[in-house]
MDAnalysis code that builds the backbone (N, CA, C; Angstrom):
import MDAnalysis as mda
import numpy as np

u = mda.Universe.empty(714, n_residues=238, atom_resindex=np.repeat(np.arange(238), 3), trajectory=True)
u.add_TopologyAttr("name", ["N", "CA", "C"] * 238)
u.add_TopologyAttr("resid", np.arange(1, 239))
u.add_TopologyAttr("resname", ["MET", "ALA", "GLN", "ILE", "ALA", "ASP", "ILE", "HIS", "SER", "HIS", "ILE", "LEU", "PRO", "GLY", "LEU", "ASP", "ASP", "GLY", "ALA", "LYS", "ASP", "MET", "GLU", "GLU", "SER", "VAL", "GLN", "MET", "LEU", "TRP", "GLN", "ALA", "TRP", "GLN", "GLN", "GLY", "ILE", "THR", "GLU", "VAL", "VAL", "ALA", "THR", "PRO", "HIS", "TYR", "SER", "PHE", "MET", "TYR", "GLU", "ASN", "ILE", "CYS", "PRO", "ASP", "ARG", "ILE", "ARG", "ALA", "LEU", "CYS", "LYS", "GLU", "VAL", "GLN", "GLU", "CYS", "ALA", "ARG", "ARG", "LYS", "LEU", "ASP", "VAL", "ASP", "ILE", "HIS", "ILE", "THR", "PRO", "GLY", "GLN", "GLU", "ILE", "MET", "TYR", "SER", "GLU", "ASP", "VAL", "VAL", "LYS", "LEU", "LEU", "GLU", "GLU", "GLY", "LYS", "LEU", "LEU", "THR", "MET", "GLY", "GLU", "GLY", "ARG", "HIS", "VAL", "LEU", "ILE", "GLU", "PHE", "ARG", "PRO", "GLU", "MET", "PRO", "TYR", "THR", "HIS", "ILE", "PHE", "ARG", "ALA", "VAL", "LYS", "ASP", "LEU", "VAL", "PHE", "ALA", "GLY", "TYR", "ILE", "PRO", "ILE", "LEU", "ALA", "HIS", "ALA", "GLU", "ARG", "TYR", "ARG", "ALA", "ILE", "ARG", "GLU", "PRO", "GLY", "LYS", "ALA", "GLU", "GLU", "LEU", "LYS", "ALA", "GLN", "GLY", "ALA", "LEU", "ILE", "GLN", "LEU", "ASN", "PHE", "ARG", "ALA", "VAL", "GLY", "GLY", "LYS", "TRP", "TYR", "HIS", "GLU", "THR", "THR", "ARG", "TRP", "CYS", "ARG", "ARG", "VAL", "LEU", "ARG", "GLU", "GLU", "ILE", "VAL", "ASP", "PHE", "PHE", "GLY", "THR", "ASP", "MET", "HIS", "ASN", "ILE", "SER", "GLU", "ARG", "ARG", "PRO", "ASP", "THR", "LYS", "GLY", "ALA", "VAL", "GLU", "TRP", "MET", "LYS", "LYS", "SER", "LEU", "ASP", "GLU", "GLU", "TYR", "VAL", "GLU", "ARG", "ALA", "LEU", "TRP", "LYS", "ASN", "GLY", "HIS", "GLU", "LEU", "THR", "LYS", "ALA"])
u.atoms.positions = np.array([
    [5.494, -18.628, -3.599],
    [5.299, -17.294, -4.163],
    [3.923, -17.205, -4.820],
    [3.201, -16.138, -4.531],
    [1.876, -15.942, -5.108],
    [1.979, -15.667, -6.601],
    [1.035, -16.210, -7.357],
    [0.937, -15.882, -8.770],
    [0.122, -14.608, -8.907],
    [0.612, -13.673, -9.724],
    [0.047, -12.332, -9.748],
    [-0.268, -11.908, -11.171],
    [-1.435, -11.281, -11.341],
    [-1.791, -10.599, -12.583],
    [-1.742, -9.098, -12.322],
    [-0.885, -8.409, -13.015],
    [-0.666, -6.971, -12.844],
    [-1.452, -6.233, -13.925],
    [-2.529, -5.519, -13.548],
    [-3.375, -4.908, -14.575],
    [-3.059, -3.438, -14.830],
    [-1.980, -2.926, -14.263],
    [-1.653, -1.501, -14.435],
    [-0.147, -1.357, -14.525],
    [0.343, -1.068, -15.739],
    [1.793, -0.961, -15.937],
    [2.097, -0.054, -17.115],
    [3.300, 0.468, -17.103],
    [3.751, 1.353, -18.179],
    [5.047, 0.790, -18.769],
    [4.910, -0.370, -19.386],
    [6.077, -1.122, -19.858],
    [6.358, -0.938, -21.341],
    [5.445, -0.308, -22.077],
    [5.670, -0.160, -23.517],
    [6.618, 1.009, -23.767],
    [7.670, 0.787, -24.530],
    [8.711, 1.817, -24.684],
    [8.268, 3.002, -25.540],
    [8.580, 4.198, -25.030],
    [8.446, 5.402, -25.825],
    [7.057, 5.993, -25.951],
    [6.070, 5.473, -25.230],
    [4.711, 5.985, -25.384],
    [4.335, 7.035, -24.354],
    [4.913, 6.938, -23.163],
    [4.556, 7.884, -22.109],
    [5.732, 8.052, -21.168],
    [5.469, 8.259, -19.882],
    [6.542, 8.435, -18.910],
    [7.032, 7.109, -18.351],
    [6.710, 6.017, -19.032],
    [7.161, 4.693, -18.618],
    [8.490, 4.325, -19.260],
    [8.621, 3.066, -19.666],
    [9.883, 2.564, -20.204],
    [10.388, 3.447, -21.338],
    [11.681, 3.769, -21.288],
    [12.242, 4.659, -22.309],
    [12.658, 3.898, -23.561],
    [12.939, 2.598, -23.419],
    [13.334, 1.800, -24.580],
    [13.037, 0.329, -24.296],
    [13.258, -0.515, -25.293],
    [12.938, -1.927, -25.167],
    [13.761, -2.602, -24.067],
    [14.987, -2.177, -23.908],
    [15.835, -2.768, -22.863],
    [15.230, -2.548, -21.474],
    [14.750, -1.346, -21.217],
    [14.147, -1.083, -19.908],
    [12.840, -1.857, -19.751],
    [12.061, -1.981, -20.830],
    [10.840, -2.786, -20.773],
    [11.144, -4.201, -20.318],
    [12.153, -4.809, -20.931],
    [12.511, -6.194, -20.606],
    [13.040, -6.294, -19.180],
    [13.828, -5.321, -18.749],
    [14.348, -5.345, -17.380],
    [13.218, -5.236, -16.355],
    [12.228, -4.398, -16.640],
    [11.077, -4.290, -15.740],
    [10.326, -5.616, -15.664],
    [10.154, -6.261, -16.807],
    [9.448, -7.536, -16.817],
    [10.222, -8.608, -16.052],
    [11.536, -8.549, -16.109],
    [12.335, -9.495, -15.332],
    [12.142, -9.261, -13.832],
    [12.144, -7.990, -13.419],
    [11.877, -7.674, -12.014],
    [10.486, -8.173, -11.613],
    [9.516, -7.974, -12.497],
    [8.139, -8.396, -12.212],
    [8.048, -9.914, -12.122],
    [8.656, -10.599, -13.050],
    [8.628, -12.074, -13.076],
    [9.191, -12.650, -11.791],
    [10.252, -12.069, -11.277],
    [10.876, -12.556, -10.050],
    [9.960, -12.413, -8.836],
    [8.918, -11.599, -8.958],
    [7.963, -11.416, -7.865],
    [6.671, -12.204, -8.072],
    [6.637, -13.031, -9.096],
    [5.470, -13.883, -9.320],
    [4.485, -13.364, -10.346],
    [4.809, -12.280, -11.029],
    [3.906, -11.701, -12.020],
    [4.067, -12.433, -13.348],
    [2.989, -13.035, -13.824],
    [3.021, -13.747, -15.103],
    [2.045, -13.169, -16.124],
    [1.136, -12.313, -15.671],
    [0.180, -11.633, -16.555],
    [0.329, -10.133, -16.338],
    [0.496, -9.391, -17.435],
    [0.661, -7.941, -17.347],
    [-0.249, -7.288, -18.373],
    [-1.050, -6.323, -17.923],
    [-1.773, -5.476, -18.865],
    [-0.956, -4.199, -19.047],
    [-0.579, -3.923, -20.294],
    [0.160, -2.700, -20.609],
    [-0.849, -1.561, -20.743],
    [-0.685, -0.529, -19.936],
    [-1.682, 0.545, -19.874],
    [-1.043, 1.918, -20.071],
    [-0.566, 2.227, -21.273],
    [-0.018, 3.566, -21.518],
    [-1.079, 4.635, -21.295],
    [-0.623, 5.802, -20.883],
    [-1.532, 6.895, -20.574],
    [-2.285, 7.399, -21.808],
    [-3.563, 7.719, -21.610],
    [-4.260, 8.674, -22.465],
    [-4.565, 9.858, -21.564],
    [-3.976, 11.017, -21.885],
    [-4.144, 12.200, -21.044],
    [-3.811, 13.426, -21.873],
    [-3.825, 14.578, -21.224],
    [-3.463, 15.808, -21.921],
    [-2.000, 15.782, -22.350],
    [-1.159, 15.143, -21.575],
    [0.267, 15.083, -21.895],
    [0.599, 13.979, -22.883],
    [-0.121, 12.867, -22.804],
    [0.163, 11.710, -23.654],
    [-1.140, 11.275, -24.322],
    [-1.351, 11.739, -25.542],
    [-2.634, 11.481, -26.192],
    [-2.812, 10.002, -26.520],
    [-1.824, 9.400, -27.150],
    [-1.816, 7.958, -27.415],
    [-3.136, 7.426, -27.995],
    [-3.627, 8.115, -29.009],
    [-4.746, 7.559, -29.770],
    [-4.133, 6.714, -30.887],
    [-3.648, 5.549, -30.503],
    [-2.873, 4.703, -31.421],
    [-3.050, 3.227, -31.050],
    [-4.282, 2.715, -31.070],
    [-4.517, 1.338, -30.613],
    [-3.694, 0.285, -31.335],
    [-3.521, 0.426, -32.636],
    [-2.754, -0.578, -33.378],
    [-1.292, -0.584, -32.952],
    [-0.748, 0.590, -32.680],
    [0.648, 0.660, -32.216],
    [0.791, 0.013, -30.835],
    [-0.177, 0.255, -29.969],
    [-0.133, -0.352, -28.637],
    [-0.195, -1.868, -28.740],
    [-1.105, -2.374, -29.566],
    [-1.207, -3.827, -29.748],
    [0.106, -4.407, -30.280],
    [0.686, -3.738, -31.267],
    [1.927, -4.229, -31.860],
    [3.069, -4.215, -30.857],
    [3.155, -3.141, -30.067],
    [4.230, -3.062, -29.069],
    [4.075, -4.137, -27.996],
    [2.835, -4.457, -27.622],
    [2.625, -5.534, -26.655],
    [3.245, -6.841, -27.163],
    [3.009, -7.156, -28.419],
    [3.565, -8.382, -29.002],
    [5.082, -8.324, -29.066],
    [5.620, -7.160, -29.455],
    [7.074, -7.019, -29.564],
    [7.749, -7.176, -28.209],
    [7.203, -6.500, -27.190],
    [7.802, -6.577, -25.854],
    [7.694, -7.998, -25.307],
    [6.560, -8.634, -25.484],
    [6.381, -10.009, -25.005],
    [7.360, -10.952, -25.676],
    [7.500, -10.864, -26.981],
    [8.424, -11.744, -27.707],
    [9.865, -11.482, -27.305],
    [10.208, -10.206, -27.132],
    [11.574, -9.862, -26.734],
    [11.878, -10.389, -25.336],
    [10.928, -10.240, -24.412],
    [11.133, -10.734, -23.046],
    [11.268, -12.254, -23.029],
    [10.439, -12.939, -23.790],
    [10.520, -14.401, -23.822],
    [11.835, -14.868, -24.437],
    [12.287, -14.162, -25.457],
    [13.531, -14.549, -26.125],
    [14.749, -14.287, -25.235],
    [14.777, -13.123, -24.583],
    [15.949, -12.736, -23.802],
    [15.959, -13.334, -22.401],
    [14.774, -13.506, -21.816],
    [14.689, -13.943, -20.422],
    [14.280, -15.397, -20.279],
    [13.724, -15.976, -21.356],
    [13.212, -17.344, -21.329],
    [12.165, -17.504, -20.226],
    [11.194, -16.565, -20.198],
    [10.097, -16.635, -19.234],
    [8.778, -16.572, -20.004],
    [7.778, -17.236, -19.462],
    [6.461, -17.262, -20.100],
    [5.579, -16.192, -19.465],
    [5.731, -14.966, -19.939],
    [4.969, -13.843, -19.403],
    [4.048, -13.321, -20.503],
    [2.794, -13.067, -20.147],
    [1.792, -12.689, -21.132],
    [1.444, -11.219, -20.982],
    [1.478, -10.477, -22.097],
    [1.206, -9.040, -22.074],
    [-0.059, -8.758, -22.878],
    [-0.998, -8.074, -22.249],
    [-2.293, -7.769, -22.834],
    [-2.410, -6.267, -23.055],
    [-2.953, -5.819, -24.193],
    [-3.110, -4.378, -24.421],
    [-4.251, -3.765, -23.619],
    [-4.017, -2.558, -23.153],
    [-5.027, -1.768, -22.456],
    [-4.577, -0.320, -22.448],
    [-5.241, 0.512, -21.686],
    [-4.825, 1.899, -21.502],
    [-5.290, 2.412, -20.152],
    [-4.524, 3.350, -19.620],
    [-4.951, 4.109, -18.445],
    [-5.486, 5.440, -18.957],
    [-6.781, 5.643, -18.817],
    [-7.465, 6.749, -19.487],
    [-7.858, 7.819, -18.479],
    [-7.306, 9.011, -18.658],
    [-7.722, 10.150, -17.850],
    [-9.118, 10.554, -18.297],
    [-10.074, 10.507, -17.369],
    [-11.460, 10.687, -17.774],
    [-11.748, 12.124, -18.189],
    [-12.506, 12.258, -19.284],
    [-13.058, 13.524, -19.736],
    [-14.355, 13.211, -20.468],
    [-15.086, 14.228, -20.834],
    [-16.402, 14.004, -21.417],
    [-16.352, 13.323, -22.781],
    [-15.198, 13.345, -23.455],
    [-15.109, 12.728, -24.777],
    [-14.653, 11.278, -24.731],
    [-14.405, 10.741, -23.546],
    [-13.846, 9.389, -23.448],
    [-14.796, 8.334, -24.013],
    [-16.071, 8.396, -23.688],
    [-17.008, 7.387, -24.195],
    [-17.028, 7.405, -25.724],
    [-17.054, 8.579, -26.310],
    [-17.050, 8.695, -27.775],
    [-15.789, 8.079, -28.372],
    [-14.636, 8.362, -27.773],
    [-13.374, 7.818, -28.277],
    [-13.327, 6.296, -28.136],
    [-13.884, 5.778, -27.062],
    [-13.967, 4.319, -26.901],
    [-14.861, 3.706, -27.971],
    [-16.007, 4.325, -28.198],
    [-16.941, 3.802, -29.194],
    [-16.338, 3.833, -30.595],
    [-15.491, 4.805, -30.858],
    [-14.843, 4.927, -32.164],
    [-13.622, 4.036, -32.293],
    [-13.274, 3.315, -31.225],
    [-12.112, 2.433, -31.269],
    [-10.786, 3.159, -31.209],
    [-10.791, 4.410, -30.749],
    [-9.549, 5.182, -30.681],
    [-8.811, 5.001, -29.365],
    [-9.519, 4.529, -28.355],
    [-8.907, 4.185, -27.074],
    [-9.155, 2.708, -26.800],
    [-8.270, 2.119, -26.030],
    [-8.346, 0.686, -25.775],
    [-9.007, 0.362, -24.440],
    [-9.857, -0.627, -24.461],
    [-10.345, -1.241, -23.241],
    [-9.286, -2.236, -22.771],
    [-9.563, -2.918, -21.682],
    [-8.612, -3.881, -21.120],
    [-8.822, -5.234, -21.779],
    [-7.816, -5.686, -22.520],
    [-7.904, -6.990, -23.146],
    [-8.979, -7.074, -24.212],
    [-9.334, -5.939, -24.791],
    [-10.336, -5.860, -25.865],
    [-11.748, -6.203, -25.381],
    [-11.949, -6.204, -24.052],
    [-13.275, -6.474, -23.511],
    [-14.028, -5.183, -23.233],
    [-14.833, -5.156, -22.167],
    [-15.633, -3.977, -21.826],
    [-15.120, -3.260, -20.580],
    [-14.061, -3.769, -19.979],
    [-13.481, -3.088, -18.819],
    [-12.612, -1.925, -19.285],
    [-12.685, -0.814, -18.560],
    [-11.925, 0.390, -18.900],
    [-11.212, 0.883, -17.645],
    [-9.885, 1.044, -17.736],
    [-9.102, 1.560, -16.606],
    [-9.126, 3.084, -16.665],
    [-9.789, 3.692, -15.690],
    [-10.031, 5.139, -15.681],
    [-9.281, 5.784, -14.519],
    [-8.638, 6.922, -14.805],
    [-8.018, 7.685, -13.721],
    [-8.584, 9.099, -13.676],
    [-8.408, 9.717, -12.522],
    [-8.852, 11.082, -12.281],
    [-7.724, 11.843, -11.593],
    [-7.808, 13.142, -11.602],
    [-6.861, 13.918, -10.803],
    [-7.153, 13.672, -9.320],
    [-6.129, 13.635, -8.487],
    [-6.352, 13.307, -7.074],
    [-7.358, 14.197, -6.369],
    [-7.453, 15.458, -6.790],
    [-8.353, 16.398, -6.109],
    [-9.768, 16.387, -6.677],
    [-10.053, 15.496, -7.618],
    [-11.355, 15.480, -8.278],
    [-12.476, 15.272, -7.267],
    [-13.543, 16.070, -7.325],
    [-14.654, 15.885, -6.383],
    [-15.393, 14.581, -6.637],
    [-16.018, 14.084, -5.594],
    [-16.714, 12.797, -5.684],
    [-17.820, 12.828, -6.730],
    [-18.520, 13.956, -6.854],
    [-19.618, 14.029, -7.814],
    [-19.134, 13.778, -9.241],
    [-17.936, 14.223, -9.556],
    [-17.368, 14.021, -10.898],
    [-17.061, 12.538, -11.115],
    [-16.464, 11.909, -10.105],
    [-16.143, 10.483, -10.224],
    [-17.415, 9.656, -10.349],
    [-18.403, 9.976, -9.535],
    [-19.667, 9.257, -9.562],
    [-20.334, 9.383, -10.938],
    [-20.342, 10.590, -11.491],
    [-20.964, 10.809, -12.794],
    [-20.211, 10.064, -13.897],
    [-18.880, 10.049, -13.819],
    [-18.089, 9.329, -14.815],
    [-18.410, 7.842, -14.793],
    [-18.513, 7.276, -13.607],
    [-18.858, 5.860, -13.470],
    [-20.229, 5.593, -14.091],
    [-21.203, 6.429, -13.775],
    [-22.554, 6.238, -14.316],
    [-22.562, 6.344, -15.839],
    [-21.830, 7.315, -16.399],
    [-21.794, 7.495, -17.851],
    [-21.169, 6.282, -18.539],
    [-20.099, 5.767, -17.988],
    [-19.437, 4.606, -18.585],
    [-20.321, 3.364, -18.494],
    [-20.931, 3.159, -17.343],
    [-21.807, 2.003, -17.175],
    [-22.999, 2.102, -18.124],
    [-23.571, 3.296, -18.244],
    [-24.711, 3.494, -19.148],
    [-24.321, 3.168, -20.592],
    [-23.059, 3.439, -20.958],
    [-22.581, 3.167, -22.308],
    [-22.177, 1.698, -22.503],
    [-22.298, 0.897, -21.447],
    [-22.008, -0.528, -21.569],
    [-20.613, -0.945, -21.162],
    [-19.873, -0.049, -20.495],
    [-18.508, -0.366, -20.056],
    [-18.481, -0.668, -18.560],
    [-17.387, -1.282, -18.144],
    [-17.174, -1.590, -16.734],
    [-15.957, -0.790, -16.278],
    [-16.163, 0.311, -15.580],
    [-15.028, 1.146, -15.189],
    [-14.231, 0.546, -14.030],
    [-12.928, 0.562, -14.177],
    [-12.007, 0.194, -13.101],
    [-11.306, 1.472, -12.656],
    [-11.421, 1.819, -11.388],
    [-10.768, 3.026, -10.879],
    [-9.288, 2.749, -10.662],
    [-8.446, 3.358, -11.492],
    [-6.997, 3.162, -11.398],
    [-6.463, 3.782, -10.120],
    [-5.520, 3.075, -9.487],
    [-4.926, 3.519, -8.217],
    [-5.920, 4.326, -7.375],
    [-6.980, 3.649, -6.969],
    [-8.089, 4.308, -6.269],
    [-7.654, 4.965, -4.968],
    [-6.530, 4.534, -4.422],
    [-6.064, 5.113, -3.156],
    [-5.704, 6.591, -3.286],
    [-5.555, 7.085, -4.499],
    [-5.147, 8.476, -4.693],
    [-6.299, 9.471, -4.586],
    [-7.532, 8.999, -4.662],
    [-8.673, 9.906, -4.723],
    [-9.248, 10.109, -3.322],
    [-8.931, 11.248, -2.744],
    [-9.336, 11.497, -1.369],
    [-10.853, 11.493, -1.224],
    [-11.557, 11.861, -2.303],
    [-13.011, 11.968, -2.223],
    [-13.676, 10.637, -1.934],
    [-13.053, 9.532, -2.317],
    [-13.717, 8.243, -2.101],
    [-13.304, 7.592, -0.782],
    [-12.485, 8.291, 0.000],
    [-12.117, 7.755, 1.313],
    [-13.201, 8.008, 2.365],
    [-14.115, 8.889, 2.057],
    [-15.199, 9.147, 3.004],
    [-16.041, 7.884, 3.161],
    [-16.536, 7.626, 4.373],
    [-17.298, 6.391, 4.622],
    [-18.426, 6.191, 3.623],
    [-18.475, 5.010, 3.041],
    [-19.551, 4.630, 2.143],
    [-19.352, 4.997, 0.689],
    [-18.360, 5.842, 0.375],
    [-18.201, 6.304, -1.006],
    [-17.693, 5.196, -1.928],
    [-16.669, 4.465, -1.520],
    [-16.168, 3.370, -2.361],
    [-17.251, 2.321, -2.568],
    [-18.007, 2.043, -1.506],
    [-19.094, 1.074, -1.607],
    [-20.171, 1.558, -2.580],
    [-20.460, 2.846, -2.557],
    [-21.476, 3.396, -3.453],
    [-21.033, 3.278, -4.913],
    [-19.770, 3.548, -5.179],
    [-19.260, 3.424, -6.544],
    [-19.313, 1.973, -7.025],
    [-19.007, 1.065, -6.118],
    [-19.105, -0.359, -6.471],
    [-20.552, -0.718, -6.805],
    [-21.482, -0.200, -6.030],
    [-22.891, -0.495, -6.271],
    [-23.345, 0.045, -7.624],
    [-22.691, 1.095, -8.106],
    [-23.031, 1.678, -9.408],
    [-22.404, 0.912, -10.574],
    [-21.488, -0.022, -10.255],
    [-20.876, -0.832, -11.312],
    [-19.387, -0.657, -11.476],
    [-18.750, 0.156, -10.630],
    [-17.309, 0.350, -10.714],
    [-16.560, -0.799, -10.041],
    [-15.328, -0.997, -10.451],
    [-14.409, -1.922, -9.798],
    [-13.203, -1.118, -9.306],
    [-12.480, -1.683, -8.360],
    [-11.414, -0.950, -7.669],
    [-10.063, -1.612, -7.904],
    [-9.094, -0.799, -8.324],
    [-7.698, -1.249, -8.428],
    [-6.832, -0.437, -7.484],
    [-5.982, -1.126, -6.719],
    [-5.009, -0.467, -5.854],
    [-3.601, -0.736, -6.364],
    [-2.688, 0.176, -6.057],
    [-1.272, -0.057, -6.315],
    [-0.651, -0.805, -5.144],
    [0.206, -1.763, -5.455],
    [0.854, -2.564, -4.416],
    [1.581, -1.698, -3.401],
    [2.289, -0.702, -3.853],
    [3.110, 0.113, -2.944],
    [2.266, 0.756, -1.851],
    [1.065, 1.191, -2.206],
    [0.208, 1.852, -1.219],
    [-0.196, 0.888, -0.111],
    [-0.440, -0.356, -0.464],
    [-0.840, -1.363, 0.534],
    [0.341, -1.764, 1.402],
    [1.510, -1.820, 0.797],
    [2.697, -2.275, 1.523],
    [3.424, -1.191, 2.284],
    [2.820, -0.018, 2.429],
    [3.473, 1.076, 3.130],
    [3.469, 0.905, 4.644],
    [3.807, 1.959, 5.349],
    [3.846, 1.934, 6.809],
    [2.418, 1.976, 7.365],
    [2.175, 1.233, 8.438],
    [0.827, 1.101, 8.978],
    [0.249, 2.427, 9.436],
    [1.126, 3.383, 9.776],
    [0.638, 4.653, 10.294],
    [0.360, 5.682, 9.192],
    [0.634, 5.331, 7.944],
    [0.320, 6.243, 6.844],
    [-1.178, 6.182, 6.531],
    [-1.778, 7.339, 6.357],
    [-3.220, 7.403, 6.129],
    [-3.642, 6.590, 4.909],
    [-2.881, 6.703, 3.825],
    [-3.242, 5.982, 2.599],
    [-3.176, 4.482, 2.806],
    [-2.130, 4.012, 3.450],
    [-1.984, 2.577, 3.702],
    [-3.099, 2.073, 4.602],
    [-3.463, 2.842, 5.614],
    [-4.557, 2.429, 6.496],
    [-5.861, 2.300, 5.724],
    [-6.138, 3.266, 4.828],
    [-7.369, 3.190, 4.045],
    [-7.353, 1.962, 3.133],
    [-6.233, 1.733, 2.469],
    [-6.120, 0.563, 1.585],
    [-6.389, -0.732, 2.346],
    [-5.819, -0.848, 3.503],
    [-5.982, -2.085, 4.263],
    [-7.408, -2.224, 4.790],
    [-8.059, -1.106, 5.077],
    [-9.458, -1.193, 5.501],
    [-10.348, -1.728, 4.389],
    [-10.201, -1.169, 3.175],
    [-11.072, -1.627, 2.087],
    [-10.713, -3.052, 1.656],
    [-9.478, -3.448, 1.879],
    [-9.114, -4.843, 1.599],
    [-9.768, -5.782, 2.607],
    [-9.760, -5.404, 3.878],
    [-10.434, -6.242, 4.878],
    [-11.928, -6.376, 4.577],
    [-12.493, -5.336, 3.980],
    [-13.907, -5.374, 3.610],
    [-14.130, -6.031, 2.247],
    [-13.040, -6.461, 1.609],
    [-13.071, -7.168, 0.313],
    [-13.736, -6.331, -0.777],
    [-13.419, -5.049, -0.761],
    [-13.939, -4.116, -1.758],
    [-13.050, -4.071, -2.994],
    [-11.782, -4.406, -2.848],
    [-10.790, -4.272, -3.928],
    [-10.889, -5.456, -4.884],
    [-10.786, -5.160, -6.184],
    [-10.922, -6.192, -7.213],
    [-9.607, -6.545, -7.896],
    [-8.713, -5.574, -8.068],
    [-7.500, -5.775, -8.858],
    [-6.315, -5.073, -8.200],
    [-5.123, -5.495, -8.645],
    [-3.888, -4.843, -8.220],
    [-3.033, -4.484, -9.426],
    [-2.210, -3.470, -9.235],
    [-1.263, -3.082, -10.269],
    [0.037, -2.619, -9.639],
    [1.131, -2.849, -10.343],
    [2.413, -2.313, -9.888],
    [2.540, -0.836, -10.261],
    [1.856, -0.427, -11.358],
    [2.017, 0.923, -11.911],
    [3.492, 1.180, -12.198],
    [4.198, 0.127, -12.609],
    [5.635, 0.258, -12.863],
    [5.885, 1.154, -14.075],
    [6.901, 2.018, -13.912],
    [7.286, 2.952, -14.962],
    [8.738, 2.776, -15.397],
    [9.581, 2.300, -14.496],
    [11.010, 2.188, -14.811],
    [11.645, 1.144, -13.894],
    [12.956, 1.039, -13.916],
    [13.636, 0.010, -13.126],
    [14.247, 0.571, -11.842],
    [13.953, 1.838, -11.536],
    [14.546, 2.439, -10.337],
    [13.466, 2.855, -9.348],
    [13.088, 4.138, -9.323],
    [12.181, 4.606, -8.269],
    [10.737, 4.171, -8.484],
    [10.370, 3.758, -9.691],
    [8.988, 3.302, -9.932],
    [8.995, 1.902, -10.542],
    [9.800, 1.051, -9.944],
    [9.914, -0.340, -10.389],
    [8.771, -1.159, -9.777],
    [8.534, -2.367, -10.307],
    [7.525, -3.230, -9.676],
    [7.954, -3.611, -8.263],
    [7.011, -3.511, -7.328],
    [7.329, -3.785, -5.925],
    [6.082, -4.327, -5.234],
    [5.985, -5.635, -5.137],
    [4.787, -6.271, -4.578],
    [5.000, -6.842, -3.183],
    [6.221, -6.952, -2.737],
    [6.554, -7.760, -1.564],
    [5.780, -7.363, -0.310],
    [5.844, -6.087, 0.090],
    [5.207, -5.669, 1.337],
    [3.709, -5.899, 1.319],
    [3.070, -5.582, 0.196],
    [1.625, -5.757, 0.089],
    [1.234, -7.222, 0.162],
    [1.933, -8.060, -0.583],
    [1.578, -9.483, -0.619],
    [1.789, -10.126, 0.747],
    [2.868, -9.775, 1.415],
    [3.126, -10.329, 2.748],
    [2.017, -9.947, 3.716],
    [1.612, -8.667, 3.703],
    [0.543, -8.240, 4.604],
    [-0.765, -8.943, 4.264],
    [-1.104, -9.040, 2.993],
    [-2.359, -9.663, 2.583],
    [-2.416, -11.126, 3.007],
    [-1.329, -11.843, 2.840],
    [-1.319, -13.266, 3.203],
    [-1.503, -13.462, 4.703],
    [-1.002, -12.527, 5.491],
    [-1.133, -12.635, 6.945],
    [-2.491, -12.169, 7.449],
    [-3.134, -11.272, 6.708],
    [-4.269, -10.544, 7.263],
    [-5.616, -10.830, 6.620],
    [-5.642, -11.455, 5.443],
    [-6.885, -11.579, 4.690],
    [-7.225, -13.031, 4.395],
    [-8.472, -13.256, 4.031],
    [-8.929, -14.587, 3.637],
    [-8.138, -15.085, 2.427],
    [-7.715, -16.324, 2.470],
    [-6.846, -16.876, 1.429],
    [-7.514, -16.864, 0.049],
    [-8.781, -17.223, -0.011],
    [-9.474, -17.257, -1.295],
    [-9.631, -15.855, -1.876],
    [-9.897, -14.882, -1.026],
    [-10.011, -13.509, -1.502],
    [-8.669, -13.006, -2.038],
    [-7.595, -13.314, -1.353],
    [-6.264, -12.906, -1.806],
    [-5.983, -13.472, -3.194],
    [-6.302, -14.729, -3.397],
    [-6.062, -15.339, -4.712],
    [-6.899, -14.655, -5.796],
    [-8.150, -14.313, -5.471],
    [-8.994, -13.626, -6.449],
    [-8.413, -12.259, -6.809],
    [-8.056, -11.491, -5.792],
    [-7.605, -10.124, -6.027],
    [-6.234, -10.074, -6.695],
    [-5.357, -10.999, -6.336],
    [-4.007, -10.988, -6.899],
    [-3.932, -11.644, -8.270],
    [-4.762, -12.666, -8.490],
    [-4.580, -13.469, -9.694],
    [-5.857, -13.689, -10.505],
    [-6.862, -14.294, -9.919],
    [-7.995, -14.764, -10.714],
    [-8.715, -13.640, -11.454],
    [-9.017, -12.539, -10.758],
    [-9.744, -11.452, -11.406],
    [-8.955, -10.872, -12.578],
    [-7.675, -10.648, -12.375],
    [-6.844, -10.102, -13.444],
    [-6.652, -11.079, -14.579],
    [-6.516, -12.351, -14.254],
    [-6.359, -13.379, -15.276],
    [-7.599, -13.439, -16.163],
    [-8.774, -13.368, -15.553],
    [-10.010, -13.360, -16.339],
    [-10.081, -12.116, -17.229],
    [-9.575, -10.999, -16.727],
    [-9.578, -9.760, -17.499],
    [-8.744, -9.912, -18.766],
    [-7.616, -10.554, -18.668],
    [-6.719, -10.698, -19.827],
    [-7.274, -11.693, -20.837],
    [-8.245, -12.482, -20.444],
    [-8.839, -13.460, -21.364],
    [-10.059, -12.913, -22.081],
    [-10.466, -11.668, -21.748],
    [-11.705, -11.087, -22.316],
    [-11.627, -11.021, -23.837],
])
């Protein structure tokens, strides 16, 4: 079984549309552990619906959930604080003021956009974050149709962005447009990180199997290890 670092999850109870209580948080972590996930970055939403300007609460909940999971499940799973940040013009200011969390207290920032966002907006956001000294990670990059155009993902990488995909998108049916795009950028080794984007124990539970099986059959072994484990592990150590 591959060892996996999951850098995108909604496991903290009561903060957003993720886990509703501590019991569901622990159950999600058990599902994740059974699939080889030993490192998890908790990334509650910052958005119009879920403001979550509460870094100390996020840090505290990470410790509580980790301790509860270790006590109840007897598993050595590590939870790192972070956030999934819906980009807006005030994000850099909020980061500088310490009101929003980077990934693992380092300089990486998990940024999301609305799926219909034009490429020029995404490009400008990447440039603004990089200029401010941050390293933007595009959350579930498969959702942004604007970057599927030839050369766009590569251009964002050249500007300093990193790419995160959701496992489910990679493990989908080969004839689905999104899955085909994900597998193309993986073959080109453009992707840096993976996330389950787990929210609950039912329809949005952690699900890595299809993606990991395809990657092991189709991609370079060293690249698979970097994308599934090493890059995320280094992120949690920042």
